[in-house]
DOGUPA-563887 format. One record per residue: x, y negated, z of N, C-alpha, C in turn. Coordinates in steps of 0.2 Angstrom, whole numbers, plus 5000, padded with zeros to 4 digits. Layout:
<recs>
XYZXYZXYZ...
</recs>
This chain:
<recs>
500450065000500050005000500449945000500349894996500749834996500749795002501349765003501449735010501349655008500749635006500649565005500549525011500849475012500749435019499949405019499649415024498949395025498949345031498449305031498349255036497749265040497749265047497149275051497249235058496749225061496749195068496649245073497149235078497049285084496549265089496049315089495449305093495649315101495949375102496149395109496749445108497049445114497649495115497449545120497349615117497149665122497749695126498349695123498949715126499549685123500149705125500749675122500849705115500449755113500549785106499949785102499349755104498749755101498349695101498149665095497849605095497149615091496649565092496049565089496149505084496049515078496149455073495449445070495349385067494749365064494949315059494449305054494549255049494149185051494049145046493749085047492949095046492549065049491849075048491649045041491149085038490849065031490149045032489948985030489248965030489048965037489448945042489248945049489149015052489249065049489149135052489849155055489749195060490349225063490749265058491449265058491849305053491949375056492149415051492249485053492949485058493049545061493549555066493949615064494649615065495049675064495449685070495649745072496149765077496849775074497349745076498049745074498449775079498749835078499249865082499949845079500449815083501049795081501449865080501749875074502049935072502649945077502650005079503250035082503350015090502849975093502949955099502349985104502549995110502050015115502149975121501649955124501649905130501149925135501249895141500849915147500049895146499649935148498949925147498649885153498149845151497749815156497249865159497149865166496749915169495949905168495549945172494849945171494549965178493949975178493649995184493950065187494150105182494350175184495150175185495550125183496250135183496550065184497050055188497349985189497749965183498049905183498449875178499149915178499349925172500049945172500549885174501149895177501549845178501749795172501749735174501849685169501349675163500749705164500249705159499949635158499749605164499449545164499949485162500549495165501049445164501149435156501249485153501449485145500849465141500249475144499649455140499549375141499749355147499649285148500149245144500749275143501249245138501049245131500749295129500449295122499849255121499449255126498849205126499049135124499549115128499749045127500049035121500449085118500749075111500349085105499849135106499549155100498749145099498449155105497649155104497449085101496949095096496649045093497049005088497649035087498149005082498049045076498249015070498249045063498949075062499049135060499649175059499649215053500249235051500349285045500549355048500249405044500449475046500549515040500949565040500949615035500649685038500249715034499949775036500249835032500349885035500649945032500149995030499650005035499150055033498550045037498050075035497350075039497150145040497150155046496950225049496350215054495750245052495150245056494950165057495050135052494850065051495250015056495850045059496250005063496949985059497049925059497649905055498249905059498849925056499449925059499949885055500349845058500849805054501249765058501649715055502049675059501649605059501949555063501549495064502049445065501949385061502349325061501949265064502249235068501949165071501949115065501449075065501449025060501748965063502448965064502748905067503348885062503648835064504248815060504848815065505348855064505348915059504848965062504749015057504249075059504649115064504249145068504449185074504149255073504649305073504349375073504149395080503449395081503149405087503349475091503449525087503649585090504349585092504749545089505449545091505449505098505049445098505049405104504749445110504249495109504049535114504549585117504949615112505449655114506049625118506249565116506749525119506549505126505949495128505749475134505549535139505649595136505449655140504749665141504249645136503549655137503349715134503749745130503549805127504249845125504149915124504649955122504549985115505050005112504950035105504750105106504350125101504050195100504650235098504650305100505150345097504850385091505250405087505150445081504550405077504650345076504150305072504450295065504050315060504250305053504150235051504650195049504550125047504150125040503750075040503450055034503050115031502850115024502450165021502950215018502750275017503150325015503450315008502950285003503250274997503750214996503850175001504350125001505050145003505150215005505750235008506250245002506850225003507450234998508050265001508550274997509150315000509550265004509550205003509850155007509450125013509750075016509350045022508850005020508250015021507649975019507649915024507249865021507149805026506749825032506349865032505949885038506449925043506949965040507450005044507849955047508049905044508449845046508149815052507449795051507049765056507049805063506949875061506949915067507549915071508149915067508749915071508849855075508549795072508549735076508149735082507649775082507149775088507549825093507949875091508249915095508849875099509149835095509649795099509349745104508749715102508449675107508249705113507949765112507749815118508349825122508949845119509449855123509749795127509649735124509849675128509449665133508749675132508249665138508349715144508549775142508649825147509249805151509849785148510449765151510249705156509849655154509749595158509149605163508849665163508349685168507749635167507549625161506949585159506349625159505749595161505049625161505049705163504849745158504849815160505449845162506049815161506649845163506849815170506449775173506649755179506649805185507049805190507049855195506449845200506149785200505549775204504949755200504349785202503749775198503349715202502949675198502549625202502049655206501949625212501449645216500749615215500349645211499649615209499049665211498649635215498049675216497449645212497149695208496649665203495949715205495449675206494749715207494349705201494249755197493849755191493049755192492849775198492149785200491949725204491249715204491049655208491149665215491249615219491449625226490949665230491149705235490749745238490149705242490349655244489849605248489849545244489349535239489349475235489149415239488749425244488549365248489149335252489549385255490049355259490649325254490749355248491149325243490949255241490349255240490049185238490149135244489949155250490049115255490749085256491249125255491949105255492149055250491949075244492149035238491648985235491048975238490548935235490748865235490648835229490848765228491548745227492048795227492748785226492948785219493448745217493648755210494148815210494048865206494448925206494748925199495348935198495748945192495449015189495349015183495149085180495349085173495349145170495449165163494849205161494549185155493949215152494149275148493949335151494249395148493749425142493149405143492649435138492049385138491649385132491049345131490549385129490049395133489449435132488949405127488749345129488349295124488649225126488249175123488449115123488549085130488149105135488149085142488349135147488549195145488749245150489449265148489949265153490649285152490849325157491449365156491749405161492449365163492449345169493049295171493449325176494149315175494649345180494749285184494549285191494649235195495349245198495749195198496449195200496449175208496249215212496149195219496849175222497349205220498049195223498549225218499149215218499649245214499649315214499449345219499449415220498749455220498249415219497549445220497049415214496849455210496349435205495649475206495149435204494449465205494049455198493849505195493449505189492749495191492349455188491649445189491249425183490649445183490249425177489849355179489949305175489749245177489249215172488649195174488149165170488149085171488149055166488248975167487648945169487648905174487148875177486748825173486148825173485748775169485648785162485948835159485848845152485748915150485448935145485349005142485349005135485849045132485949045125485549105122485349105116485049165113485449235114485049285114485449355115485749365108486449385109486849405103486749485101486949505096486849575094487349615098487149675100487449725104487749785100488349795100488649845096488749915100488649965097488850035101489550045101489850075107490550085107490850115102490550165099490850205094490950175087490550125086490550085079490550015081491049995084491149925087491149875081491449895075491449845070490849845065490449895066489849895061489349835062489249805057488749745058488049755056487849825055487149835053486849895056487049955055486650005057486750025064487350005067487450025074487249965079487049905076486849845080486149845082486049815088485349795091485349725089484749715085484649645082484649595088484949545088484949485093484449435091484449385095483949325094484249275089483849235085484149195081484649145084485249135081485849095083486149125089485949195091486349225097487049235095487249265089487949275087488249215086487949155084488349095083488549065090488049075095488249045101488749085105488749155104489349195106489949175103489949165097490649145093490849075095490349035096490548965098490948965105490649005110490949015116491649045116491649095112492349135111492849095108492749055103493249005100493548955105493148945110493348885115493548915122493348975124493448995131493849065131493749105126494049175127494849175128495049205133495749215136496049145136495649095138495849025140495849015147496248975150496248955157495748905158495248915163494748875164494648865172494248815174494048805181493348835182493248875187492548905188492348885195491648865196491348845202490848895203490848935208490248985210489748945214489148955212488548915215488148965219487949025216487349065219487349135216487049175219486849245217486249235213486049285208485449285205484849295210484349255210483849265215483149265211482649295214481949295211481849225208481449225203481249155200480849115205480449145210480049115214480049155221480049115226479949155233479249185233479249255235478649285236478249255241477549245240477149225245476749275248476849345246476449395248476849445253477549425253477949465257478549425260478849445265479349405268479949395263480249335264480849315260481349375261481649395255482249435256482849405256483349435260484049405261484449415254484849375253485249385247485649455247485849475253486249535254485849595251485149595251484749655249484649655242484949605238484849605231485349645228485249685222485749715218486049665213486649655215486949595212487449615206487349595200487849615194488149555192488049495194488349435192488249375197488649325195488649265199488349205194488049155197487849095194488349045195488649015190489148965191489248915186489748875186489948825181490648845178490748835172491348845168491548785165492148755168492348695165493048705162493048685155493648685151494048615152494648615152494948545152494748495147494448515142494148475137493448455138493148485143492448465145492048525147491348515147490848565149490648605143490748665143490548715137489748715137489448715143488648715143488348655139488648595141488448535137488548545130489148565128489248575120488748625117488648675120488148725118487448695117487248655121486548615121486648565115487148535115487148475110487148505103487448575102487448605095486848645094486348645099485748685098485848755099486348775103486448845104486248875110485848835114485648855121485048805123484748825128484148785131484348775138484048725141484048705148483648755152483948785157483548825162483348785167482648765167482448725172482548745179482348805181482348825188483148835191483648815186484348815189484448745192483948695191484148625193484248625201483948675205484148675212484848695213485148745209485848765210486248705208486148675203486648625201486648565205486048555209486048495213486448495219486748555221487148565226487948555224488048545218488748535215488848465213489348425216489548355214489648355206489448295204489548285196490248295194490748275198491448285195491648365194491248405197491348475197490848505191490448465188490048485183489248495185489148475191488448475194487948425191487348435193486748395190486548415184485848405183485548425176485448365171485648305173485548245169485948255163486648275163487048275158486848335153486548385156486248445152485648425148485248385151484648355148484848315142485348275143485548225138485848265132486248315134486548355128485948385124485448415128484948455124484548405120484448345122484048295119484448275112485148275113485548255107485448315102485448375104485348435099484748435096484148415100483548405097483548355091483748295093483748235089484148255082484648295082485048305076484848365073484348405076484048465073484548515072484948525077485548575076485248645079485648695076485548765079484848785079484548815084483848845085483348785084483548725085483048675084482848665077483148695072482948695065482348735064482248785068481748835067481048805070481048755074480448725078480148665074479548675072479248625068479248555071479048555078478948495081479348495088479848455089480248465095479748445101479248405100478848385105478448445108478448505104478048565107478448605111479148585112479548635116479448615123479648665128479548655135479948595137480548575134480948525137480648455134480148455130479948395127479548355133479448395138479148355144479648315148480248315146480848285149481248245144481348185147481848145143482548155146482948105145483648115147483748115154483248085158483348085165482848135168482548185164482148235167481448205169481248145166480548115168480048145163479448135165478948155161478848125154478448155149478448125143478148055143478348015139478047945139477247945137476947895139476247895138475747925143476047955148475647985153475247935157474647955159474247905162474447895169474447835172474647815178474047775181474047785188473547735191473747735199473447685202473547685210472847695213472847715219472247735223472447745230471947755234471947775241471747845242472247875246472147945248471547955253470947985250470347985255470248055258470548105255470448165258471048215256471248255261471748315259471348375260471248415254470848475254471248535256471848535253472348585255473048555254473548595255474248575255474448545248474048565243474248535236473648505232473048495236472448465232472248405237472148345233471948285237471348255233471048205236470548165233470848095233470848055228471047985227470547945226470447895230469847845229470147785224469847775218470047725214469547685211469647625209469147585206468847615200468147625199467847655193468047615187468047655181468147615175467547565174466947585176466447535176466447505183466747445183466847405189466147395193465547395190464947385193464747445197465047505196464947565200465347565206465847515207466247515213466847565212466947605217467447655218467247725217467647765214467547835213468147885216467947945217468547985220468748035214469348045213469648095209470048145212469848205211470148265215470748285210471348285213471948305209472348355213472848385209473248435212473948415211474448425216475148415215475348465209475748435204475948475199476648515201476648575198477248615198477448645204476948645209477148675216476548725217476748775222476248825224476348835231475748845235475848855242475448915244475648955250475249015251474549005252474149055252473449045253473349045261472849005263472648995270472549055273472249105270472149175273472649225273473249205270473849255270474049275277474049335278474149355285474849335287475349325283476049315285476249245284475949205279476149135278475549085278474949115280474349065281474449005285474849015290475048955295475348905291475848915287476148865283475648825279475148855276474648825272474348765276474148785283473848745287474348685289474948705290475448655292475548605286475548625280475648585274475048535273474448565274473848515274473948465280474148485286474148435291474748385290475248405287475848355285475548305280475248325275474948275270474448235273474048255277473548215281473948165285474448175289474748135293475148075289475448105283475848055279475448015274474848045271474548015265473847985267473548015271472747995272472747915273472347885269472247815270472747765267473247805264473847765261473747745254473947695251473947675244474547715241474447745236474947785232474947775225475447795222475547785214475447855212475047865207474847935204475047935196475447985194475547995187475348065185474848065180474648125178475148165173475348225175475848255171475548305166474948335168474648375163473948395166473548415162472848435164472748515163472548545169472448615169471748635166471648665161470948675158470548725163469948715162469448755166469548835164469548875169469648945169469148985173468649015170468149045174467849005179467849015186467548975191467948915193468548915190469048855192468848795188468748745191468648675187469248655184469148615179469748575176470048535181470748535181471148495187471648455183471748395186472248345184472848365189473448385186474048395190474448335189474648315195474948245196475548245200475948195199476448175204476248115208476248125215476048065219476648045223476647975223477247945226476947885231477247885237477147835241477447765239477247705241477647645239478347645240478647685245479347695246479647735241479347765237479647815231479647885233479447905239479447975242478948015238479148065235478648115231478348165236477648165236477248205241477448275240477648305234477748375234478448385237478948335237479548345240479448355248478948325251478848325258478648405260478348435255478148505257478748555255479148535250479648585248480248585253480348525256480948515260480848555267480248565268480048605274479948675273479948695267479848765265479048785265478648735264477948745265477648765258478048755253477848775246478448795242478248815236478848835231478648805224479148795220479148765214478948825209478448805204478248855199478748855194478848925192479348935186478948935180478948875176478548875170478748915164478348935160478548965154478748915149479148945144479348895139478748865135478748805135478248775132477648745136477748755143477248735147477448665150476948625151477048555154477248565162477548515164477748515171477848445174478048445181478048385184478648345181478548275181479048235179479648235183479648255189480148255194480348335195480348375190480448445191481148465193481648425191482348445193482348425200482148365202482148345209481748395214481248425211480848475215481248535216481548565211482048615211482548605216482848545216483448535220483248535228482648515229482348515236482248585238481948625234481748695235482448735237482948715233483548755234483848735241483848675243484048655250483648685255483048695254482648725259482748805259482948835254483148905253483748915257484248865256484948875259484848865267484348825269484348815276483848865279483548905275483048955278482448935281482148885278481548855281480948885278480448885282479748905280479748975276479448965270479349025266480049065265480549025266481249055264481549085270481249095276481449125282481249195282481449225287481249295289480649295293480449235295479849235300479149245297478749255301478049265299477649205302477149175298476749115300476049135299475749175304475049195303474549135303473949135300473449075301473349065308473148995309472948985316472249005318472149015324471449045326471148985329470648955326470348895328469648915330469448895336468848915339468348855338467748875336467148825335466748825342466848765346466548765352465748755351465548725345464848705344464448765341464748825342464448885339463748895342463748885349463148895352463148845358462548835361462448785366462748805372462748875374463048895380463848885380464148895374464848885374465048815374464648775371464748695371464648675379464148695382464048675389464648695394465048755392465548775396466148725396466248685390466748635390466548565392465848555393465648495394465948455400465848485406466148455412466848435412467248485409467948465409468148405404467848405398467948355394467648285396467148285400466848225403467348195408467648235412468148215417468748195413468948215407469548205404469548135401468948105399468848045396469048045389469447995386469547995379470148045378469948085372470448135370470648125363471348135362471548125355471248185350471048165344470748215340470848185333470548235328470548215321469848235318469648185314469048195311469148245305468848305306469048355300468548355295467848325296467348325291466848275293466548245288466048195290465348215286464848235291464248265288463748205287463748155291463348095289463748035293463347975293463747915296463847925303463447965306463547975314463648045316463848095311463948165313464548185310464948215314465648235312465848305315466348335311466648395314467348365316467448375323468048355326468548415327469248405326469748455328470148425333470248465338470748455343471448495342471948465339472548495337472848535343472948505348473348535354472948595357472348595356471948655359471648705353471748685347471548725341470748735342470448685344469648685345469348635340468748655338468348615333467648615337467348555335466648545338466248495334465648495334465248445331465148385336465248325333465148265337464548215334464048195338463548155336463648085340463648035337463747965340463147955345463347935351462747915356462547845355461947835356461647765357461447735350461447775345461247745338460947805334460547775329460247825324460547795317460747845313460947835307460547865301460447835296460047865291460347935288459847975287460048045285460248045278460748095276460848115269460648175267460548185261460248255259460848305259460648365262461048415263460948475258460348475256460148535251459848505245459948545239459648525233458848515234458648455231457948445231457848395237458248385242458148335247458348265245458148215248458248145246458648115252459048065250459348025256458847975258458947965265458547905268458847845265458547785265458847725263459447715267459947695263460647675266460947735269460747795268461047855271461747875267461747865261462347875257462847825258462647755259463047705261463447715268463047745272463247755279463847815279463647865275464147925274464747895271464647855265465247825262465747785267465347745271465747705275466147745280465847805283466147845287466747885284466647905278467147935274467747885273467647825272468147785270468547765276468247765282468547735288468847785293468447845293468647895299468847965296468747985290468848045287469548065288469748115291470448145293470848095296470548045299470947995303471148025310471648005313471748015320471347965324470947995329470447955333470547975340470047945344469947975351469247985352469048035355468348045357468148045364467548025366467348025373466748055373466648115377466048155377465648135383464948125381464448115386464048165388463748205383463348265384463348305378462848355378462748405373462048405371461948425364461248435362461048515362460448525360460248595361460548645356460848615350461148655345461848665346462148645352462848655353463348595351463048545348463448485347463548435353464048395353464248355358464048285356463748245361463548175360464048135364464348085360464848045363465047985359465647955360465947905356466547925352466647885347467247895343467647835342468247835343468647765343469247775338469347715334469847715330470347665334471047675333471547635336471447625343471147675346471047685354470447635356470347585353469847535356469247525351469247535345468747515340468247565340467647555343467047595343466747605336466747665333466547665327465747665326465347685332464647675332464547595331464947555335464847485335464947455328465447485324465547465317464947475313464647535313464147555309463547505311463347495317462847445319462947375316463547355316463747285314463647285306463747335303463747335296462947345294462547355298461847375297461747435294462147485295462147555293461847605298461647575304461347615309461047565314460547595317460147555322460247585329460047545334460047575341459547625342459647675346459247725348458947705355458347675355458047655362458047705367457947765365457847825370458547835374459147825370459747845373460147785374459947725372460347665373460547655380460047665385460147645392460647695395460747755392461247795395461947785392462047755387462647745384463047685387463647695389464047645392464247585388464047595381464147535377463447505374462947525378462247505376462147425374462447385379462347315378462747285371463347315370463747295364463347315358463047375358462747405352462147355351461747345356461147295355461347235352461847205355462147135353462247145345462647195343462847205336462247215332461747245334461147255330460747195329460747155334460447085333460747045328461447045328461847005324461747035317461647095316461547125309460847105306460447105311459747085309459747005306460146965310460146895308460446885301460946925300461346925293461046965288460447005290460147045285460547095281460947125285461447175282461047245281461147275275460947345274460247355276460147395282459547415284459047365286459347305287458947245289458947195284459047215277458947175272458347135271457747175272457147135272456847125279457247115284456947115291456747045292456147035295455846975297455846965304456046915307456046905314455346905317455246945322454646955326454746955333454246955337454346955344454747025346455047015352455547065355455147135355454547135357454147195358454147235351453947195346453847225339454547245337455147205338455747235336455947295339455747305345455947375348455547425345454947415343454547465340454747485333455047435329455347445322455947485323456447465328457047505328456947575331456447585334456347655337455947695332455747665326455447705321454647705321454347665325453647665326453347605321452947625316452747575311452147535314451747565317451147525319451347475325451147415324451347365330450747365335450147385333449547375337449447445340449747465346449647535349449147535354448647575353448047585357448147645361447847655367447847715371447547775367447847835368447547885365447147935370446547935370446147975375445948045372446348075368446248145366446448195371446048225374446248275380446248345377446748385378446748455375446948495381446748555380446948615385447548645382448048665386448648695384448948735390449448775388449848815392450548805390450948795395451648785393451948855393452248865387452548935385453248945387453648885387454348895388454548825390455048825396455348765398456048775398456348725395457048725394457448675398457948695401458348655406458648595402458648535405458848475402459648485402459948455396460648455396460948385398461348385403461648325405461048275408461048215405460548165407459948165402459848215397459348215393458648235396458048215393457448225396457248305396456948325400456648395400456248405394456248465391455848475385455548545386454948555383454648625384454148635378453948695377453448705372452748725375452248705371451548715373451148745368450648785370450248815366449548785367449248755362448548725362448048785362447548775367447048825369446448805366446048865363445348855361444948895365444448875369444048915373444448955377444948925380445348965385445849015382445949015375446449065372446649045365446949085362447149075355447049135351446349135349446149205345446549215339446749165335447149175329447749215330448149185335448749215337448649285340448149295344448049365347447949415341447549395336447349435330448049455326448449395325449049405321449549455325449549445331450049485335449849565335449249575335448949645335449149675328449049645322449249665316449949665315450349625318451049615318451349675321451149695326451449755330451249815326450649825323450549885319450949885313451049835310451449825304452249845305452449825311453249845312453349915314452849945316452850015318453050055312452750035306452850075300453150035295453349975296453649935290454349965288454549965282455249985280455649925281456349945282456849895284456949855278456949785279457049745273457749755269457749745263458349755259458749695259458449635262458849575262459349575268459949565267460449575272460349515277460349525284460249465288460749415288461349435285461949385285461749335279461249355275461049305269460549255271460249265277459749215279460049145280459749095279459949025280459548995285459848935288459548905293458848875291458348885295457648865293457248925290457548975289457149035286456649065291456049085289455649115293455749195293455749225299455949295299455549335304455649395305455349435310455949455315455949445321456449455326456249495332456649535334456449575340456649545347456249535351456349495358456649545362457249535366457649585370457249605376456749555379456449575385455949635384455549625379455049675378455149725372455649705368455749745362455249745357454849695357454249685353454549635347454149635341454349595336453849535336454249475334453849405334454049365328453649325326453849275321454349225324454849215320455449175322455749135316456149085318456449045313457249045314457649045309458349045310458548975312458848975318459148905320459948905317460248955318460948955316461149035315461449045309461649115307462349125309462549165313463249175315463449235312463649235305463749285301464349325303464949295306465549325308465449365314464849355318464749395323464149445322463849445316463349485314462749465319462649405321462049385325461749315322461249305325460849235323460549215329460549145329460149115335459449095332458949115335458249115332457849075337457249045335456749015339456149055337455749075342455149115342454549055341454349055335453948995333453248985336453049045339452349045343452449035350453049035353453149035360453648975362454048965357454548905359455248925362455248985364455949005367456349025362457049025363457549045358458049105361458349135357458749195359459249205353459849235355460349255350460249325349460049345342459849415341460349445336460449505337460849545332460549555325460949555320460649555313460249615312460449675316460049735315459349725318459149675322458549665324458149605321458349595315458049535311457749565304457149555302456849575296456549515292456449525286456049475282455349475285455049415285454349405287453949415281453449465282452949475276452549415275452449405269452049335267451349335270451049385272450349385275450349355282450949355285451049335292451349265292451349225286451649155286451049105286450449125285449849075284449749045290449749075296449649045302450148995304450048935305450548885307450848905314451448885315451848895322451348875328451248915333450848895338451148865344451848865344452148825349452348755347452248705351452348635349452848605354453348575352453848545356453548485360453648475366453348425370453848395375453748335378454148315384453648265388453848255394453448215398453448135396452848115397452748045395452848005401453147945400453247885405453747905410453947965411454447975416455048015413455648015416456248055415456348095421456348165420456548205425457248205426457448205433458148205435458548255431459148245428459448295425459948335429460248385426460748425430461348395432461548325429462148295431461948255438461348265440461248225447461148285452461248255458461248305464460548345465460048315462459348335463459048365457459448375452459248405445458948475446459248515449458948585449458348585453458248545459457648545463457048515458457248465454456748435450456448485445456848525442456648575437456248625441456448645447456048695450455348675452455348605454454748575456454248575450454548555444454148555438453848625436454248675437454048735435453448765440453548745446453048765451452348735450452348675447451748645445451448665439451848685434451548705427451548775425452048815427452048885424451448925426451148955421450548995422449948965423449948895422449348855423449048835416448348835416448048805410447948725412448248685408448348615409447948575404447848515406447548465402448048405400448148395394448748345393448548275396449148245398449148175400448948155407448748205411448548195418448948235423449448265421449848305425450548285427450648215427451348185429451348155435450848145439450848115445451248145451451148215452451448245457452248245457452548255451453248255451453548185453453248135451453448065453453448055460452848075463452848065470453248105475453548155472454048195475454748175474454848115471455448085470455948125466455748165461456148195456456148175449455848115448455848085441455848005442456047975436456147905436455647885430455347825431454947795426455347765420455147785414455447765408455147695406455547645408455347575407455447555399455847595396455947575389455547615384455047655386454547685382454247635377454247645370453947595366453147585366452847635370452147635370451947615377452347585381452247555388451647505388451647465383451147415383450447435383450347495380449647525378449447565384449847575389449647615395449847585402449647515402449747475408449447515415448947545414448647575420449047635422449247675418449647725420450347705423450647655420451247625423451147595430450647565431450447545438450447595443450047655440449947715445450647745446451147745441451747775442452147735447452147665446452447625451452247635458451647645459451347655466451647725468451647775464451947845466452647835468453047795464453747785465453847755472453447705474453547665480453347715486452847755485452647805490453247855491453547875485454147925486454747895490454847825489455347795492455247785500454547775501454347765508454447825512454247885509454247945512454947985512455447945509456147975508456148045505455748045499455648105496456148115490456348185489456848195484457448155484457548125478458148085477458148025481457648005484457647945488457747965496458048025497458148045504458647995507459047965504459547925507459447855504458947835502458747765499458747765492458647705489458647695482459347695478459447745475460147755472460147735464459547715462459447705455459347625453459647605447459447535445458847535441458447485442457847475439457947455431
</recs>
């Protein structure tokens, strides 16, 4: 075969006698490669996972790398066997240098024995040029041996090389993380994954697989070991521009000295919210994530600028921990990618519109795409740790303000019901409540999540306080949420890189979701679940006075759900001393005039605010009656009355410690004709009292309608409220309709099938059949409160007035034929007098006295109230709106009170302790 000189570029040096050669790229495609063995030489071999380096193997490769790699040189080939070229090699320098001769002179290789020089057909009887060259090599070898160079040295270099990944990758990373490590790139798997030899010390090397942080190149073709040079049949097809990216990196890094910074181990793309965070030691580690810096610059940025890689968004957290001078930060990578897009290089040629790519949502600073809608508003409610309502001015200014429900973009938090992390969801909601509620914020809409199934369309936004703090960062830095790993092409937060950096910091510090701890959901007790439970807290809370609390929900202008954070208790609070217009609670209902305005006023001023509450009493449904204070001193009931959104409740005003202030505020609202008093005309004080108490008729006349009745149930008064009871109206000494119904009712339930309606499905106000625990008989009843979690319901027996908590198994649907008869029990209370309550020393005696007078007796209405007053167990109600119509009765009651005082009866035993 002719020995014509050929020119090639050295891609890499495998050993002192073996090189990988390549040509120049044609039409931008990677060139073919050939292996060249230097004829007649044998050199030490580099080691592997199975065997160590032979002495002087690394040293002679380092020398050849410096001299030959990526340079263009001439070579003569003698023969091709098994597609491997064998020949001599000459450096393209001035003057030319015989590489083989230089290797032998320095003792990096030895001559092979019994090697036939050149090709057989070139042999002659005399000394051929190749024979002369071989003699020259022998002389050089003898000289190196005599001088003790390289392989002929009496001592071998002490070098420890580990070709496998470190046994404890986490410990290795902990030791070298963030340090500049000298390294040599031994192999390139693809454009952004390399095999690096870390030069930890002169005597210790560690080989690792390194993935470049922040970028990912297309996958290159993979060749089978048996047919390494085959470009077609033995290759697994790679991704477009994968081979080009690999070649690009090989040309610049392969067997070059570089600086490496280790950043992280590969981690799951998102922290699991369904199981505890795994420690890095438990991961199967095959590579490190890091930065490769060439003296000429960043290879990652070059790949991006040439369209041979894409930015990996979720690596932003890794890069945030590295200073810029070491190659950290995402900004330079974003800028390089934008440059590649603009010039339509590499894989950007294949994309019709660069705006459709995932990175189109980022400019050079990582900000959102231009033209995104922005607005300002007030945070009015925090629904969950990532969902809020913002109160903004309506597009139609005549409609005032509107609420927009938005979700923080690109983050996810655990479900509140998650058994392991539900507590963090509660903490996240509370954090946003404390930091954002009632605050003016800047909102940028990043993208709109379309409607899916039962989920409504949502605006996903970035919310920032006036100080520039991102609300999502507040959650991420405490480990209350994680950043979503968006697919290629998905929209994302305008501050996505900053979010990733914050999450990485929380991961490093092991906070929240990134720790090994469990955070179960809090167990909050609803004290207003039943009146008995509410009463058990009443006396203690009254003694405590004002208590710090949070308004968790606003049901109406004067009715709230209150949360006590320190005690994990919730209860219903009704403002004392006032009446507020009602709002519709169910479809088909209508708001009372100014009910919606009162609700809106309460939402704007107290919803999820820190407040103080003062408890006075409870009602029959388990709610607490009392005051609510903003800024410790501002009585919210007083604000409602001042705005004309509530009126004074004459029946309870005298018991309220703020009665005079409320009355003054109401009078002022009337004078200014605010809201409820918009059409108010000034009238005598007596008429005003009648209007404010809901009595429309100004000319009240005595009612002389006498009825026979029997009291079917007497309920103990709560705190200072009036005693109440239920009565049945008698006809001819009985109730024949009820007697007939109950006879049929009993027969029906002895054979009636069990209703298919689940008791848990009943709603408040539904008519049902319920079994009374005392006699195990069935009666008509109404659901007062369905306690589904306890499988119980509080019911009122509508024909007798008594109430009871009944198991779901003792509730049935009421047959329609038993619904025609109206409820026979009527609620009633005493006229003109107020029975002394349980908060007084004589409360129990007053109730006992009342029971002894009325229980089991057939009574006539309106003439049975003299005896309780004369016994000193009741007070005259001087604020009754019908007082003027019954002057004779009031005169008689005054005489009875004087007689009770004179006889030292009941509460007057030690004198008059009551104010008139």
